[in-house]
FIDREN-127000 format. One record per residue (C-alpha): residue in three letters; y, z negated, x negated. Coordinates in steps of 0.25 Angstrom, whole numbers, m for minus. Layout:
<rec 'ALA',<Y,Z,X>>
...
END
This chain:
<rec 'MET',<m245,m273,421>>
<rec 'ASN',<m236,m263,415>>
<rec 'ILE',<m244,m251,411>>
<rec 'THR',<m238,m239,403>>
<rec 'VAL',<m246,m227,402>>
<rec 'VAL',<m242,m218,390>>
<rec 'GLY',<m244,m204,394>>
<rec 'THR',<m241,m196,407>>
<rec 'GLY',<m253,m187,406>>
<rec 'ALA',<m264,m185,416>>
<rec 'PHE',<m272,m197,412>>
<rec 'GLY',<m260,m207,409>>
<rec 'THR',<m255,m203,423>>
<rec 'ALA',<m268,m205,430>>
<rec 'LEU',<m270,m218,423>>
<rec 'ALA',<m256,m223,426>>
<rec 'ASP',<m257,m220,441>>
<rec 'ARG',<m271,m227,442>>
<rec 'MET',<m266,m240,435>>
<rec 'ILE',<m254,m244,444>>
<rec 'SER',<m263,m253,453>>
<rec 'SER',<m274,m259,445>>
<rec 'LYS',<m285,m269,449>>
<rec 'LYS',<m277,m281,444>>
<rec 'THR',<m262,m277,447>>
<rec 'ASP',<m252,m267,450>>
<rec 'ASN',<m248,m261,437>>
<rec 'LYS',<m235,m255,433>>
<rec 'VAL',<m238,m241,427>>
<rec 'LEU',<m228,m233,419>>
<rec 'MET',<m231,m220,412>>
<rec 'PHE',<m225,m216,399>>
<rec 'GLY',<m224,m202,394>>
<rec 'ILE',<m215,m191,388>>
<rec 'ASN',<m216,m180,398>>
<rec 'LYS',<m203,m182,406>>
<rec 'LYS',<m208,m172,417>>
<rec 'GLU',<m220,m180,420>>
<rec 'ILE',<m213,m194,420>>
<rec 'LYS',<m203,m188,430>>
<rec 'ASP',<m214,m183,438>>
<rec 'ILE',<m221,m197,438>>
<rec 'ASN',<m208,m205,441>>
<rec 'GLU',<m202,m195,452>>
<rec 'ASN',<m214,m188,458>>
<rec 'HIS',<m225,m199,456>>
<rec 'VAL',<m234,m188,450>>
<rec 'ASN',<m237,m182,436>>
<rec 'SER',<m238,m168,441>>
<rec 'GLU',<m242,m163,427>>
<rec 'TYR',<m256,m168,429>>
<rec 'TYR',<m257,m172,444>>
<rec 'LYS',<m252,m169,458>>
<rec 'LYS',<m256,m183,463>>
<rec 'LYS',<m245,m193,466>>
<rec 'LEU',<m245,m205,456>>
<rec 'ASN',<m243,m219,460>>
<rec 'SER',<m228,m221,464>>
<rec 'GLN',<m227,m233,455>>
<rec 'LEU',<m231,m225,442>>
<rec 'THR',<m219,m222,434>>
<rec 'ALA',<m217,m215,420>>
<rec 'THR',<m207,m215,409>>
<rec 'ALA',<m203,m208,396>>
<rec 'ASN',<m196,m221,391>>
<rec 'PRO',<m204,m229,382>>
<rec 'LYS',<m197,m242,383>>
<rec 'LYS',<m199,m241,398>>
<rec 'ALA',<m214,m238,396>>
<rec 'PHE',<m217,m248,386>>
<rec 'ASN',<m208,m260,386>>
<rec 'ASP',<m215,m267,398>>
<rec 'ALA',<m229,m261,397>>
<rec 'ASP',<m241,m271,397>>
<rec 'ILE',<m251,m260,395>>
<rec 'ILE',<m249,m246,389>>
<rec 'ILE',<m259,m235,392>>
<rec 'LEU',<m260,m224,382>>
<rec 'ALA',<m263,m211,389>>
<rec 'LEU',<m259,m201,378>>
<rec 'PRO',<m267,m191,371>>
<rec 'SER',<m273,m198,359>>
<rec 'ARG',<m265,m191,349>>
<rec 'PHE',<m252,m197,355>>
<rec 'VAL',<m256,m211,355>>
<rec 'SER',<m252,m216,341>>
<rec 'LYS',<m238,m209,342>>
<rec 'SER',<m235,m214,356>>
<rec 'ILE',<m239,m229,352>>
<rec 'LYS',<m231,m229,339>>
<rec 'GLU',<m218,m221,343>>
<rec 'THR',<m217,m224,358>>
<rec 'ILE',<m225,m236,363>>
<rec 'ILE',<m223,m247,352>>
<rec 'PRO',<m208,m245,350>>
<rec 'ASN',<m207,m248,365>>
<rec 'LEU',<m216,m260,367>>
<rec 'ILE',<m209,m274,368>>
<rec 'LYS',<m222,m282,372>>
<rec 'PRO',<m237,m281,369>>
<rec 'VAL',<m245,m272,378>>
<rec 'TYR',<m259,m267,380>>
<rec 'PHE',<m262,m252,375>>
<rec 'ILE',<m273,m244,383>>
<rec 'ASN',<m277,m231,377>>
<rec 'VAL',<m283,m220,386>>
<rec 'ALA',<m282,m209,376>>
<rec 'LYS',<m296,m204,371>>
<rec 'GLY',<m295,m199,357>>
<rec 'PHE',<m293,m202,343>>
<rec 'ASP',<m280,m202,334>>
<rec 'PHE',<m284,m192,323>>
<rec 'ILE',<m271,m194,315>>
<rec 'GLU',<m273,m209,314>>
<rec 'ASN',<m289,m208,314>>
<rec 'LYS',<m290,m219,324>>
<rec 'THR',<m294,m221,338>>
<rec 'LEU',<m283,m223,348>>
<rec 'THR',<m286,m238,350>>
<rec 'GLU',<m284,m240,335>>
<rec 'VAL',<m271,m232,335>>
<rec 'VAL',<m265,m241,346>>
<rec 'GLU',<m270,m253,339>>
<rec 'ASP',<m263,m248,326>>
<rec 'LYS',<m250,m244,332>>
<rec 'VAL',<m247,m255,341>>
<rec 'PRO',<m242,m268,335>>
<rec 'LYS',<m251,m280,338>>
<rec 'GLU',<m239,m288,345>>
<rec 'LEU',<m238,m276,355>>
<rec 'ASN',<m253,m275,357>>
<rec 'LEU',<m260,m282,368>>
<rec 'GLY',<m272,m274,366>>
<rec 'VAL',<m277,m259,364>>
<rec 'LEU',<m287,m254,375>>
<rec 'LYS',<m294,m241,378>>
<rec 'LEU',<m296,m235,392>>
<rec 'SER',<m306,m225,392>>
<rec 'GLY',<m316,m218,401>>
<rec 'PRO',<m320,m206,410>>
<rec 'SER',<m307,m203,417>>
<rec 'PHE',<m300,m190,420>>
<rec 'ALA',<m286,m192,424>>
<rec 'LEU',<m286,m183,436>>
<rec 'GLU',<m297,m192,442>>
<rec 'LEU',<m290,m204,439>>
<rec 'MET',<m278,m198,447>>
<rec 'GLN',<m288,m195,458>>
<rec 'LYS',<m292,m210,458>>
<rec 'GLN',<m306,m207,454>>
<rec 'PRO',<m313,m221,450>>
<rec 'THR',<m313,m221,435>>
<rec 'LEU',<m320,m230,424>>
<rec 'PHE',<m313,m233,411>>
<rec 'VAL',<m316,m242,399>>
<rec 'LEU',<m305,m251,394>>
<rec 'ALA',<m308,m255,380>>
<rec 'ALA',<m301,m265,371>>
<rec 'ARG',<m304,m272,358>>
<rec 'LYS',<m306,m285,366>>
<rec 'LYS',<m312,m283,380>>
<rec 'ALA',<m304,m294,385>>
<rec 'VAL',<m291,m285,384>>
<rec 'ALA',<m298,m274,392>>
<rec 'ASP',<m303,m284,402>>
<rec 'LYS',<m289,m289,404>>
<rec 'LEU',<m283,m275,407>>
<rec 'ASN',<m295,m270,415>>
<rec 'PRO',<m290,m275,428>>
<rec 'ILE',<m276,m270,425>>
<rec 'LEU',<m280,m256,423>>
<rec 'SER',<m292,m255,433>>
<rec 'THR',<m289,m249,447>>
<rec 'LYS',<m296,m245,459>>
<rec 'TYR',<m299,m232,452>>
<rec 'ILE',<m300,m236,437>>
<rec 'HIS',<m311,m245,433>>
<rec 'ILE',<m312,m251,419>>
<rec 'GLU',<m323,m256,410>>
<rec 'THR',<m319,m264,398>>
<rec 'THR',<m324,m265,383>>
<rec 'ASP',<m320,m270,370>>
<rec 'ASN',<m326,m258,363>>
<rec 'ILE',<m313,m250,362>>
<rec 'MET',<m317,m242,350>>
<rec 'GLY',<m329,m238,357>>
<rec 'VAL',<m321,m233,369>>
<rec 'GLU',<m311,m226,359>>
<rec 'TRP',<m322,m219,352>>
<rec 'VAL',<m330,m214,364>>
<rec 'SER',<m317,m209,370>>
<rec 'ILE',<m315,m201,357>>
<rec 'ILE',<m329,m195,355>>
<rec 'LYS',<m330,m191,370>>
<rec 'ASN',<m319,m181,368>>
<rec 'SER',<m327,m173,358>>
<rec 'MET',<m340,m175,366>>
<rec 'ALA',<m333,m170,379>>
<rec 'LEU',<m328,m158,371>>
<rec 'PHE',<m343,m155,367>>
<rec 'MET',<m348,m157,381>>
<rec 'GLY',<m338,m147,386>>
<rec 'ILE',<m343,m137,376>>
<rec 'VAL',<m357,m139,380>>
<rec 'GLU',<m354,m136,395>>
<rec 'GLY',<m345,m124,391>>
<rec 'LEU',<m357,m118,384>>
<rec 'GLY',<m365,m119,397>>
<rec 'TYR',<m374,m130,394>>
<rec 'LYS',<m379,m137,407>>
<rec 'VAL',<m380,m152,411>>
<rec 'ASN',<m393,m155,403>>
<rec 'THR',<m387,m151,390>>
<rec 'ARG',<m373,m157,393>>
<rec 'ALA',<m380,m170,396>>
<rec 'LEU',<m387,m169,383>>
<rec 'PHE',<m374,m167,375>>
<rec 'PHE',<m368,m179,383>>
<rec 'SER',<m379,m188,378>>
<rec 'LYS',<m377,m183,364>>
<rec 'ALA',<m362,m185,365>>
<rec 'LEU',<m365,m200,369>>
<rec 'SER',<m374,m201,357>>
<rec 'GLU',<m363,m196,347>>
<rec 'MET',<m353,m206,353>>
<rec 'LYS',<m364,m217,350>>
<rec 'GLN',<m365,m212,336>>
<rec 'ILE',<m351,m212,333>>
<rec 'LEU',<m349,m226,339>>
<rec 'ILE',<m360,m232,331>>
<rec 'ALA',<m354,m226,318>>
<rec 'LEU',<m340,m232,322>>
<rec 'ASP',<m347,m246,325>>
<rec 'ILE',<m343,m246,339>>
<rec 'ASN',<m351,m252,351>>
<rec 'THR',<m359,m240,358>>
<rec 'ASP',<m359,m247,371>>
<rec 'VAL',<m346,m239,374>>
<rec 'LEU',<m355,m227,376>>
<rec 'VAL',<m359,m232,390>>
<rec 'THR',<m345,m234,395>>
<rec 'PRO',<m336,m225,403>>
<rec 'ALA',<m328,m223,390>>
<rec 'ALA',<m340,m216,384>>
<rec 'VAL',<m351,m210,392>>
<rec 'GLY',<m341,m210,404>>
<rec 'ASP',<m330,m203,397>>
<rec 'LEU',<m340,m193,390>>
<rec 'PHE',<m345,m189,404>>
<rec 'LEU',<m331,m187,410>>
<rec 'THR',<m326,m179,398>>
<rec 'GLY',<m339,m172,394>>
<rec 'THR',<m342,m166,407>>
<rec 'SER',<m329,m162,414>>
<rec 'LYS',<m319,m151,412>>
<rec 'LYS',<m308,m161,415>>
<rec 'SER',<m310,m166,401>>
<rec 'ARG',<m301,m159,391>>
<rec 'ASN',<m312,m160,380>>
<rec 'PHE',<m323,m155,389>>
<rec 'GLU',<m315,m144,394>>
<rec 'THR',<m311,m139,380>>
<rec 'GLY',<m326,m140,376>>
<rec 'PHE',<m330,m132,388>>
<rec 'ARG',<m321,m121,385>>
<rec 'ILE',<m326,m121,371>>
<rec 'GLY',<m340,m120,376>>
<rec 'LYS',<m337,m109,386>>
<rec 'ALA',<m330,m101,375>>
<rec 'ASN',<m341,m105,365>>
<rec 'LYS',<m331,m106,354>>
<rec 'VAL',<m318,m113,351>>
<rec 'THR',<m307,m103,354>>
<rec 'LYS',<m292,m103,350>>
<rec 'ARG',<m289,m106,364>>
<rec 'LEU',<m297,m118,365>>
<rec 'LEU',<m291,m123,352>>
<rec 'GLY',<m278,m125,359>>
<rec 'SER',<m284,m135,368>>
<rec 'PHE',<m290,m144,357>>
<rec 'ALA',<m277,m151,355>>
<rec 'THR',<m279,m159,367>>
<rec 'THR',<m294,m160,366>>
<rec 'GLU',<m297,m174,360>>
<rec 'GLY',<m312,m170,357>>
<rec 'ILE',<m308,m158,348>>
<rec 'HIS',<m301,m168,338>>
<rec 'THR',<m312,m178,339>>
<rec 'VAL',<m323,m168,335>>
<rec 'GLU',<m319,m168,320>>
<rec 'LYS',<m317,m183,319>>
<rec 'LEU',<m331,m186,325>>
<rec 'THR',<m338,m175,317>>
<rec 'SER',<m332,m181,304>>
<rec 'PHE',<m335,m195,308>>
<rec 'GLY',<m350,m191,311>>
<rec 'LYS',<m352,m185,298>>
<rec 'SER',<m346,m197,291>>
<rec 'ASN',<m355,m206,298>>
<rec 'LYS',<m367,m197,298>>
<rec 'LEU',<m368,m196,313>>
<rec 'VAL',<m376,m186,321>>
<rec 'LEU',<m364,m180,330>>
<rec 'ASN',<m370,m167,334>>
<rec 'LEU',<m361,m165,346>>
<rec 'THR',<m349,m168,337>>
<rec 'ASN',<m353,m159,326>>
<rec 'MET',<m356,m148,336>>
<rec 'LEU',<m342,m150,342>>
<rec 'TYR',<m336,m149,328>>
<rec 'ASN',<m343,m136,325>>
<rec 'ILE',<m338,m130,338>>
<rec 'THR',<m324,m135,337>>
<rec 'TYR',<m321,m135,322>>
<rec 'GLY',<m332,m126,317>>
<rec 'ASN',<m330,m115,328>>
<rec 'GLU',<m344,m114,331>>
<rec 'LYS',<m349,m108,344>>
<rec 'PRO',<m352,m120,353>>
<rec 'SER',<m365,m113,359>>
<rec 'LYS',<m370,m111,345>>
<rec 'VAL',<m367,m125,341>>
<rec 'ILE',<m374,m131,352>>
<rec 'LYS',<m386,m122,351>>
<rec 'ASN',<m388,m126,337>>
<rec 'TYR',<m388,m141,341>>
<rec 'PHE',<m399,m138,351>>
<rec 'GLU',<m407,m130,341>>
<rec 'GLU',<m406,m141,330>>
<rec 'ALA',<m410,m152,340>>
<rec 'TYR',<m422,m144,344>>
<rec 'LYS',<m426,m143,329>>
<rec 'GLN',<m425,m158,328>>
<rec 'LEU',<m435,m161,339>>
END
């Protein structure tokens, strides 16, 4: 299969390097990007030194030429920040497609301009005659550990499970293990919600709370995920998959997670500083907070963690005070 990975960032590079030799076949993997320095580095030195020192598979190549990237593609993997997915599809990918392909999105986020999940964005932007299927690949996965060949479990979701089952052996490798599901909207939404929950978990640890309390909030985060899924009329079985509890564990407990690290620094400072505001542009969780808070109010949900996070990030309240008030209110209700 000809696989084109859109994006030469850390995760796109790691995923592309792993997918050259799959369980079923040897894939031809090409990376597409706009950073000519990175592309030259990959092609000439077999390394993406912007992110890794480790050598890449010598068969992995990269290009900035959209015709070369998409004319022969069978599978297109979207490894872009969520805010760039719509524009990339509309302006770069679709004009250069000459046959139908599978689209696999690995970005975890929401299109706040179009007010849609990324699956819905891809489905809307790609003409039916060029679309073999839209899929979501998600799960607990740090790019660096993929590069280090750490065994990693993903969930591959599609509207029809048969589509995900068909691509599973093409994408599975010795180090990439995949479960499949038809609950693509469930996978989409838990990947969105967990960004905010990871941010909150970082704040809790930054404030100095120990494992007992962090486990308490981890459980509450899953409960809020469940409430939101039910309100969206989405099957909650997704909560026990790697895409939900697995990814929340990964991003809600490690400083390798951008959302967790931002939250940790907020907790340490016990406030949202101007310096921290600068990092919010690349922190998906911050942008999700306002939407989830509004959604919770509209649907009369009890989203305590989301509301606390809103009060901290948008209301400029001290994190320590917000969480102390939460426990005091919980005690009163006993």
